[in-house]
Each structure stands twice: as structure tokens, then as C-alpha cells.
SENUGU-333097 format. One line per field, with one value per residue (C-alpha): residue number from 1; residue in one letter; x, y, z. Coordinates in steps of 0.5 Angstrom, whole numbers, always signed. Each point is the difference from the previous one (the first is absolute). Layout:
<mivos>
num = c(NUM ...)
residu = c(A ...)
x = c(X ...)
y = c(Y ...)
z = c(Z ...)
</mivos>
This chain:
<mivos>
num = c(1 2 3 4 5 6 7 8 9 10 11 12 13 14 15 16 17 18 19 20 21 22 23 24 25 26 27 28 29 30 31 32 33 34 35 36 37 38 39 40 41 42 43 44 45 46 47 48 49 50 51 52 53 54 55 56 57 58 59 60 61 62 63 64 65 66 67 68 69 70 71 72 73 74 75 76 77 78 79 80 81 82 83 84 85 86 87 88 89 90 91 92 93 94 95 96 97 98 99 100 101 102 103 104 105 106 107 108 109 110 111 112 113 114 115 116 117 118 119 120 121 122 123 124 125 126 127 128 129 130 131 132 133 134 135 136 137 138 139 140 141 142 143 144 145 146 147 148 149 150 151 152 153 154 155 156 157 158 159 160 161 162 163 164 165 166 167 168 169 170 171 172 173 174 175 176 177 178 179 180 181 182 183 184 185 186 187 188 189 190 191 192 193 194 195 196 197 198 199 200 201 202 203 204 205 206 207 208 209 210 211 212 213 214 215 216 217 218 219 220 221 222 223 224 225 226 227 228 229 230 231 232 233 234 235 236 237 238 239 240 241 242 243 244 245 246 247 248 249 250 251 252 253 254 255 256 257 258 259 260 261 262 263 264 265 266 267 268 269 270 271 272 273 274 275 276 277 278 279 280 281 282 283 284 285 286 287 288 289 290 291 292 293 294 295 296 297 298 299 300 301 302 303 304 305 306 307 308 309 310 311 312 313 314 315 316 317 318 319 320 321 322 323 324 325 326 327 328 329 330 331 332 333 334 335 336 337 338 339 340 341 342 343 344 345 346 347 348 349 350 351 352 353 354 355 356 357 358 359 360 361 362 363 364 365 366 367 368 369 370 371 372 373 374 375 376 377 378 379 380 381 382 383 384 385 386 387 388 389 390 391 392 393 394 395 396 397 398 399 400 401 402 403 404 405 406 407 408 409 410 411 412 413 414 415 416 417 418 419 420 421 422 423 424 425 426 427 428 429 430 431 432 433 434 435 436 437 438 439 440 441 442 443 444 445 446 447 448 449 450 451 452 453 454 455 456 457 458 459 460 461 462 463 464 465 466 467 468 469 470 471 472 473 474 475 476 477 478 479 480 481 482 483 484 485 486 487 488 489 490 491 492 493 494 495 496 497)
residu = c(M K K I I T T L I I L T S P A F L F C Q D L T P P P V K N N F L K V T S Y D E L S S Y I H L L D K A S D L L K V K G I G Q S V E G R N L Y A M M F S S T Q F G N D K S K I K V L F F A Q Q H G N E Q S G K E G A L L L A Q V L L K P E N R Y L F D R I D F M L V P Q V N P D G S E L N E R R N A N D A D L N R N H L V L S E P E T M A L H E I F D R Y L F E V T M D V H E Y F P Y G E E W K N Y G Y R K N S D L A L G S T T N Q N V S E A I R E L S D D H Y L P F I F K Y L S D R Q F S S F V Y C P G G P P E I D Y I R H S T F D I N D G R Q S L G I Q N T F S F I Q E G M N G E D G F I E N L Q H R A E G Q M N G M R G M L E Y V Y I N K D L I K S L V A I E R K K L I S G I S G Q E V S I Q S I H T G N G Q K L D I P L F S Y Y S G V D S V I T V N D Y R P V V K S L Y D V K K P A G Y L I P K K L T M L V E W A N R Q S L E F S S F K N N C N Y L F E Q Y F I N V I D S I D F E G D I I V N P S V D I Q Q S E C P A C A G G Y Y F I P A N Q L K G N L I I L A L E P K S M L G L V T Y K N Y A H L L K T G E A F P I L R V Y)
x = c(-21 -4 -6 +1 +1 -6 -4 +2 -2 -7 -1 +1 -3 -6 -4 +1 -1 -7 -1 -1 -6 +1 -7 +0 -4 -6 -1 +0 -4 -5 +0 -5 +5 +6 +7 +3 +7 +2 -3 +4 +7 -1 -2 +6 +5 -3 +1 +7 +2 -3 +3 +7 -3 -3 +4 -5 +4 -3 +1 -3 -5 -7 -1 -3 +6 -2 +5 -1 +2 +3 +0 +5 +0 +6 +3 +7 +3 -6 +3 +6 -1 +0 -3 -7 -5 -2 -8 -3 -7 -3 -7 -5 +3 -7 -2 -7 +1 +1 +0 +7 +3 -4 +2 +7 +0 -4 +6 +5 -2 -1 +7 +3 -3 +5 -4 +1 +8 +1 -2 +7 +4 -1 -3 +2 -7 -1 -7 -2 -7 -1 +2 -5 -1 -2 -6 -1 -1 -6 -2 +1 +3 +6 +5 +1 +2 -6 +4 -2 +6 -2 +1 +6 +5 +3 +1 +1 -2 -2 +4 -4 +1 +8 +1 -3 +4 +6 +0 -2 +6 +4 -2 -2 -6 -2 -7 -5 -7 -4 -6 -6 -8 -5 -7 -5 -6 -1 -7 +2 +0 -6 -4 +3 -3 +7 +7 +6 +0 +7 +4 +6 +2 +7 +4 +7 +4 -3 +5 +2 +7 +1 +3 -5 +3 -2 -7 -1 +2 -4 -6 +0 +3 +0 -7 -3 +4 -3 -7 +0 +4 -6 -5 +2 +0 -7 +2 -3 +5 +0 +5 +0 -4 -2 -5 -7 -6 +0 -3 +0 +8 +5 +4 +7 +6 +2 +5 +6 +3 +6 -2 -3 +3 +0 +2 +5 +4 -2 +3 +7 -2 -3 -5 -5 -7 -6 -5 -6 -5 -7 -2 -6 -6 +1 +7 +3 -1 -6 +2 +7 +2 -2 +4 +6 +0 +0 +5 +5 -2 +2 +6 +2 -2 +5 +6 -2 +0 +7 +3 -2 +2 +6 +5 -4 -2 +7 +3 -5 +0 +8 +0 -5 +3 +7 -4 -2 +7 +3 -5 +2 -1 -6 -4 -8 -3 -8 -1 -8 -4 -8 -4 -3 -4 +2 -7 +0 -6 +1 -5 +0 -3 -4 -5 -7 -4 -6 +0 +5 +5 +6 -1 +5 -1 +4 +3 +1 +4 +6 +7 +5 +5 +5 +2 +5 -2 +7 +7 +7 +7 +4 +5 +7 -3 -2 +3 -4 +2 +3 -3 -7 +1 -7 +2 +7 -4 -4 +5 +3 -6 -1 +8 +2 +7 +2 +6 +2 +1 +7 +2 -1 -3 +1 -7 -6 -5 -8 -4 -8 -3 -7 -5 -7 -2 -6 -4 -1 -5 +4 -5 -5 +4 +2 +8 +5 +2 +5 +1 +8 +5 +7 +6 +7 +4 +7 +4 -2 +4 +0 +0 +3 -7 -4 +0 +0 -5 +2 -6 +4 -2 -5 -5 +1 -7 -2 +4 -2 -7 +1 +4 -3 -4 -6 +0 -7 +3 +6 +2 -4 -6 +0 -1 +7 +3 -5 +5 +5 -5 +0 -4 +5 +6 +6 -2 +6 +2 +4 +1 +7 +2)
y = c(-175 -4 +0 +8 +1 -5 +4 +7 -3 -2 +7 +3 -5 +3 -6 +3 +7 -2 -3 +7 +4 +5 +1 +7 +6 +0 -7 +0 +6 -4 +6 +4 +5 +3 -2 +6 +3 -4 -6 +0 +2 -6 -5 +2 +0 -7 -3 +3 -4 -6 -1 +1 +2 +7 +6 +6 +7 +7 +4 +7 +3 +3 +7 -2 -4 -7 -5 -2 -7 -4 -7 -3 -7 -4 -7 +4 +7 +5 +3 -3 -6 +4 -6 +1 +5 +5 +2 +5 +0 +6 +1 +5 +6 +2 -1 -2 -5 -6 -6 +1 +0 -6 -4 +2 -4 -6 +0 +0 -6 -4 +2 -3 -7 -5 -2 +8 +0 -1 +7 +3 -5 +6 +6 +5 +2 +7 +1 +6 -1 +7 +6 +5 -3 +7 +0 -7 +1 +5 -4 +7 +0 +5 +0 +5 +6 -1 -2 -5 -5 -2 +7 +1 -4 +5 +6 -5 +5 -6 -4 -7 +1 +3 -7 -4 +3 +0 -8 +0 +4 -5 -6 +2 -5 -3 -1 +4 +0 +5 -3 +4 +0 +3 +3 -2 +3 +7 +4 +1 -8 -1 +5 -3 -7 -4 +0 -4 -7 -3 -3 +3 +5 +0 +5 +1 +6 +5 +6 +0 +1 -7 -5 -3 -7 +0 +3 -5 -6 +3 +0 -6 -5 +2 +2 -6 -4 +3 +0 -7 -1 +3 -3 -7 +2 +3 +7 +5 +5 +5 +5 +7 +5 +6 +5 -1 -1 -2 +5 +5 +0 -3 -6 +0 -5 +4 +6 +1 +5 -2 +2 -6 -7 -4 +6 +3 -7 -2 +6 -3 -6 -4 -6 +4 -1 +2 -5 +3 -4 +2 +3 -1 +4 +2 +2 -4 -7 -3 -6 +1 -8 +0 +6 -1 -7 +3 +5 -6 -4 +5 +1 -7 -1 +6 -4 -6 +4 +3 -7 -3 +6 +2 +0 +4 +5 +1 +1 +4 +5 +0 +2 +5 +3 +0 +4 +5 +1 +1 +3 +5 +7 +3 -6 +2 +0 +1 +5 +1 -5 -2 -6 -2 -5 -5 -2 -6 -1 -3 -5 +1 -4 +3 -1 +2 +3 -1 -8 -1 -4 +1 +3 +2 +7 +2 +7 +4 +6 -5 +4 -6 +4 +6 +4 +6 +7 +3 -3 +3 -2 -3 +4 -2 +3 +6 +5 +2 +6 -1 +5 -3 -5 -3 -3 -2 -4 -3 -3 -3 -3 -3 -3 +4 +0 +7 +5 +7 +3 +2 +5 -4 +3 -5 -1 +3 +3 +1 +4 +1 +7 +0 +4 -2 -5 -4 -6 -7 -6 -6 -5 +5 +4 +7 +1 +5 +0 +6 +3 +0 +2 -4 +4 -1 +2 +2 -4 +2 +6 -3 -8 -1 +2 -6 -8 -4 -6 -5 -3 -6 -4 -5 +6 +3 +1 +1 +6 +3 -1 +4 +6 +2 +6 -3 -7 -1 -5 +5 +3 +7 -3 -1 +6 +0 +1 +4 +6 -2 +2 +8 +3 +4 -3 -5 -7 -1 -7 -1 -5 -3 -3)
z = c(+116 -5 +4 +0 -7 -2 +5 -4 -7 +3 +3 -7 -5 -3 +3 +7 -2 -3 +7 +3 -1 -6 -1 -3 +4 -5 +0 +8 +0 -5 -5 +5 +1 -4 +3 +4 +0 +6 -2 -7 +4 +4 -5 -5 +5 +2 -7 +0 +6 -3 -6 -3 -7 +3 +3 +2 -1 +2 -6 +3 +4 -1 +2 +7 +1 -2 -3 -7 -1 -6 +0 -4 -2 -3 +1 -1 +2 -2 -7 +0 -5 -7 -3 +4 -2 +5 +1 +4 +3 +4 +3 +3 -2 +1 +7 -1 -5 +5 -4 -3 +7 +2 -7 +1 +7 -3 -5 +5 +4 -7 -3 +7 -2 -2 -6 -3 +2 -7 -2 +3 -4 -5 +4 +5 +2 +4 +3 +3 +3 +3 -3 +4 +7 +2 -5 +2 +7 -2 -6 -4 -7 +2 +4 +7 -4 -4 -7 -5 +0 -7 -3 +4 -4 -4 +5 +6 +5 +5 +4 -2 -7 +1 +4 -6 -5 +4 +0 -7 -2 +4 -3 -7 +0 -7 +2 +4 +2 +4 +3 +1 +0 -4 +2 -5 +4 -2 -1 -7 -1 +4 -4 -7 +3 +0 +3 -1 +4 -1 +6 -3 -5 -3 -4 -3 -2 -5 +0 -7 +2 +4 -5 -5 +0 +8 -1 -5 +4 +6 -4 -5 +4 +8 +0 -4 +5 +6 -2 -1 +6 +4 -3 +1 +7 +0 +0 -5 -4 -5 -3 +5 -4 +4 -3 -2 +1 -7 -5 +6 +0 -4 +3 +0 +2 +6 +0 -3 +6 +3 +7 +2 +2 -6 -5 +4 +0 -7 -3 +2 -5 +6 -1 +4 +2 +4 +3 +2 +4 +1 +7 +4 -1 +7 -2 +6 +2 -4 -4 +3 -1 -7 -1 +3 -3 -7 +2 +2 -6 -5 +4 +0 -7 -2 +4 -4 -7 +2 +2 -6 -5 +5 -6 -5 +5 +3 -7 -3 +6 +0 -8 +1 +6 -4 -6 +5 +3 -6 -4 -6 +1 -5 +1 +1 +7 +0 +6 -2 -2 +0 +0 -6 -4 -6 -2 +5 +4 +7 +3 +8 +5 +5 +5 -2 +6 -4 -1 +6 -4 -4 -7 -6 -3 -6 +1 -6 +2 +2 +0 +1 -4 +3 -5 +0 -1 +1 +0 +2 -2 +5 +2 +3 +7 +4 +4 +6 +4 +7 +3 -2 +6 +0 -7 +3 +6 -5 -4 +6 +2 -7 +1 -7 -2 -1 +2 +0 -7 -2 -5 -6 -6 -5 +1 -3 +4 -1 +5 +0 +0 +3 -5 +4 +4 -3 +3 -3 +2 +3 +2 +2 +4 -3 +1 -3 -7 -1 -7 -1 -5 +1 -1 -1 +6 +1 +5 +7 +3 +7 -2 +7 +2 -3 +1 -7 +0 -5 -4 -1 +6 +2 +2 -6 -3 +7 +0 -7 +2 +7 -3 -6 +1 -5 +3 +2 +5 +2 +7 -2 +0 +8 +4 +4 -7 -4 +1 -5 -5 -1 -6 -4 +4 -2 +3 +5 -2 -6 -5 -2 -7)
</mivos>
């Protein structure tokens, strides 16, 4: 009996496990090709069998029926230890951005090494290495429905984004990171004579409705930490700032739209980030090893930061989420915004096509500030007609709290009247911008024909941004919901006080 017990201990010890060949597929392939879906599936299940720290779980399927996997790292039952902080990373929403997936596989193997086990004393970590397996197999940006998944987080029409949000809603992660690549080799930049050349670009939440305290911690504390962490490991990095080339177009700090992976989770007062590695000029395998290792180090650095600052982040997120849930009706919520300057200039590191070396260019038209153009007062909630089934289905996909509205006319009701449907420029796109009047409304005669969606819930700001007719981030800006706006008619969604 003693002999059997001794054998079991040896077979499950970390030292024994790492006698197995747990070499990640990108390393086995010498980084000469990207990891296929089948290779990824086989490898993560091999790691699952090899370690007591890891459990692999299917969280959904792609359009073409490929499994979407979550790798759950924990020294306890995942999500049960309330003292721990929950962290979610997800990679390859865009199928032609391969290094995030490759870096995720490198990271998974590194995390199972005995010397890194300490991380899971404080962290429950979920890694989704590949959100878009169908696109990856073809090295194409979009999924098999020709949808850009990173523009789908508000409407949630695609199975891949639905699966990601279902798992987020289940565990309510305090920290998230959306891992991408950026492609700096466009003709406009070549004609300019320079291009961006940072191994990694890091971005925080920029929507004004995200907690200011969370945004300050992100920009003033985390970003300096990760820039140094990466520099110490010989990877260059810079703040994520799309736009340009300088003096041809302005430079901004990404979008504030809540339809992407970072802002859709950040709007729930999550400590949420985007990490963008630099793509190869061939858009595929060029320099794949350096790209994958850069992505892995960026993710590893974030875990180290969270481990060190666990109590600070966990406490801050809890406080700011409580404010969302218990928010007072009448608070201002920004539904139209613009990128603007504040007098600062930006020294941005670029690669010179002329000299063939890195240079620094000063950007004069730098717009780091998001300024509100139009605010609304937070209502108690909204009434949506039950007959508008696409709105009801949307509310269900978003896992919103809502219920049938009873004949309770102690509330005040407001309804918008659409005068004319104009347009507004939103980051280079022209979208609808209706002129509206808001009118006091009687208690609906058919109150039983409505659902009531309260604004005092974790997704309260998302609800407001989605349902207001003048929101430049709203459902009405999407083709399938555009019919909700009709000139000369009342908007079918009512505000409730």
C-alpha cells in the first residue's frame, strides 16, 4: 500500500510532469508555421492532463462548429475563493492576427512551471487562446459569417462573442486583456516615410463613463509598469495610439466605442486593456517567434502586476461596480463624445524608411482627451415593447436583468419624438444623429406590453449607451436596428423615472 501511494505522489508531482514533452506547438514548428486548430486543441488538453493547476473547458463553438476553449488556471476550485482576483485574457478575435494565439500557448506552458505556481495563490486566471478559430484556419480577419468579432460586443450576434460574454457574466472577472496585432505597413505610412515600430502597443479604457479612478490606475500605474517590464526583457512598447500619419491625420488613444473587447468589459468598471503586437509585413509568419514571445511577455507582465497589486485592484473594482449598481437616477452619462487635444504634443517612436533606423517624431495634432458632446440624465430604466422581439433577444444575449412591466403608474415616463435624422462624424465614419424632442408621457395604456430594464445593474451604462436614440454608440447605429428611428414618429423605447 505504501508503495502505491508513493508512486501516485511521484506521478502527480510538478517535477514528474515536466519530464513529459510539453513543448508548445509554435516551438515544435520552429515558428515556421502558425499553430492549427487541431494542434492547439491537442496541446491544451495535454497540458490539462499534465497539471493539477489547469482545467480546460469548452465555452462555446464557432460558426463552423469548432470548439472555443477556456484554460482555467487555479490552485483551488476556479472562482470559489473570494479572496482571489479573477483575470481573463482572450486572443485572436481577428483570425489574421496570429501571434496572440501563439503567445498564449507559450504562456500556458510557462505558467505550469513550478517556479510560477505562486501566481495562483492570489489569481484565478482564465485564458481563451483563440476566439476565432474559423478565421485563423484561413488567416482571415473575420469569422465564417464575415463578421468582425471585435465590432460585435454590443449587439452580440455571433456565437464567438456570445460565448465570451457568457463566461465573463458568469465569473465577473476584475481584470481583462484583449490580445491583438496591429499592421503598420500601409501605403499611406510608406509614402509618409515612417511607420510605427513598437513590438507591443498597450491601451486602457477611454470611454468617459468608465470609472475615472480605474482609468487613472490604468494610465498612471499599470502602463508605466508594463513598459518597464517589457523593456527589461528587450521588447519595445508604447501606448496604443491609432491614427496618423502625423500632420496628415490626428493621433488618438484608440476608440471609446463599447462594441470592442476592451471597452465592452471596461464599461462594467473592469480593469480592462488591449494589447497589440506588431504584425509581420507578410501579415502571417514573418518574425513570428519574436512576435509570439513579445505577446507572451506582455501577458506574463500583466499577471505579475495583478499579483503584486491584487488587493488594490480588487478593492477598486468592487467599489466602482457598487457605484454602478446603486447609481442615482439623474447622474450624467455621456452618449456622444469626440477626441480632442489638450495642448500636449506626442513624441512617438517610428521606423524611418529613409535611414532604416528608429526615429522619434513629434506629433502636433495629438488628441489624447475624450470630451463629451452630449449627455443624458440616467433614468431609473427603460421600457421596451415586448413585440420588438429583436430588442428582447438582445437583452437576453447581454444577460440583462429585466421583467414584465406591471400597471404601476407611480413612475414618470419620457418619450423621444424624432424630428429629423441627421448625421455625425464618429472617428471617420458617418453615423445617424437624430434631432429629437423629449416629451412627458402618460403611463402606457398597455403597460403589460412592455419589459422594464432597470439602469441600476452592472451593465447600466451599457444599457443607456445602447438604448438612447442619440447615442453614437447605440443600437440604432447598426443596420439591424436602424428601423427604430423613423422621422416624424415617436421612438418606441421609453425612459422611466
